[in-house]
C-alpha positions as CSV (number, residue, x, y, z in Angstrom):
1,L,0.0,0.0,0.0
2,N,2.9,2.4,0.3
3,D,4.4,1.7,-3.1
4,P,5.1,5.1,-4.9
5,A,4.7,3.3,-8.2
6,K,1.1,2.5,-7.3
7,P,-0.2,5.6,-5.5
8,F,-3.9,5.0,-6.0
9,E,-4.5,1.4,-5.0
10,H,-5.6,2.3,-1.5
11,I,-8.5,4.5,-2.7
12,C,-10.6,1.4,-3.4
13,F,-11.4,1.4,0.3
14,T,-12.8,5.0,0.3
15,V,-14.1,5.9,-3.2
16,P,-17.4,4.0,-3.1
17,W,-18.4,5.9,0.1
18,N,-17.2,9.3,-1.2
19,M,-19.0,8.9,-4.5
20,S,-22.3,7.7,-2.8
21,E,-22.1,10.5,-0.2
22,N,-22.3,7.9,2.6
23,P,-20.6,9.1,5.8
24,A,-17.6,6.9,6.9
25,L,-14.9,6.8,9.4
26,S,-11.8,4.7,10.1
27,I,-11.0,3.7,13.7
28,N,-8.4,1.4,15.3
29,G,-10.1,-1.9,15.9
30,G,-7.3,-3.7,17.7
31,Y,-3.8,-4.9,17.2
32,D,-2.0,-7.7,15.3
33,K,0.6,-10.0,16.9
34,K,3.4,-7.4,16.3
35,G,1.4,-4.6,17.9
36,F,0.4,-2.8,14.7
37,P,-3.1,-1.3,14.6
38,I,-5.9,-3.0,12.6
39,G,-8.3,-0.5,11.0
40,V,-12.1,-0.8,11.0
41,Q,-14.2,1.3,8.7
42,I,-17.7,2.3,9.8
43,I,-20.1,3.3,7.0
44,G,-23.5,4.7,7.5
45,R,-26.6,5.6,5.6
46,R,-26.4,8.7,3.4
47,F,-26.6,11.9,5.5
48,D,-26.4,9.9,8.8
49,D,-23.1,11.5,10.0
50,I,-24.4,11.6,13.6
51,G,-25.1,7.8,13.5
52,V,-21.6,7.1,12.2
53,L,-20.0,9.2,14.9
54,G,-22.2,7.6,17.5
55,M,-21.2,4.1,16.3
56,G,-17.5,5.2,16.4
57,K,-17.9,6.4,20.0
58,A,-19.6,3.2,21.0
59,F,-16.9,1.1,19.4
60,E,-14.2,3.1,21.1
61,G,-15.9,2.4,24.5
62,L,-16.0,-1.4,23.8
63,R,-12.6,-1.8,22.1
64,G,-10.3,-1.7,25.1
65,P,-7.3,0.4,25.9
66,Q,-5.0,1.9,23.2
67,K,-1.3,1.2,22.9
68,P,1.5,3.5,22.0
69,W,2.1,3.8,18.2
70,P,4.6,1.1,17.1
71,T,7.9,1.9,15.6
72,P,8.5,0.2,12.2
73,P,11.5,-2.1,12.0
74,K,14.6,-0.7,10.4
75,K,15.7,-2.2,7.1
């Protein structure tokens, strides 16, 4: 996903919601075995921004504690 030769491959996760005007947010859903965050995308009905924000707040309350941001390994 961070390949400069392919700068637009990541937009497949956001374009459908931008084009349909559905509100969406990304939130940390937990961590993998190495401690890196795993993202969750919450998408709502068109114009239901308040519902999406409420779901995000509820998810944060249930998710558990956050960890410090990991440092990528040096190459």
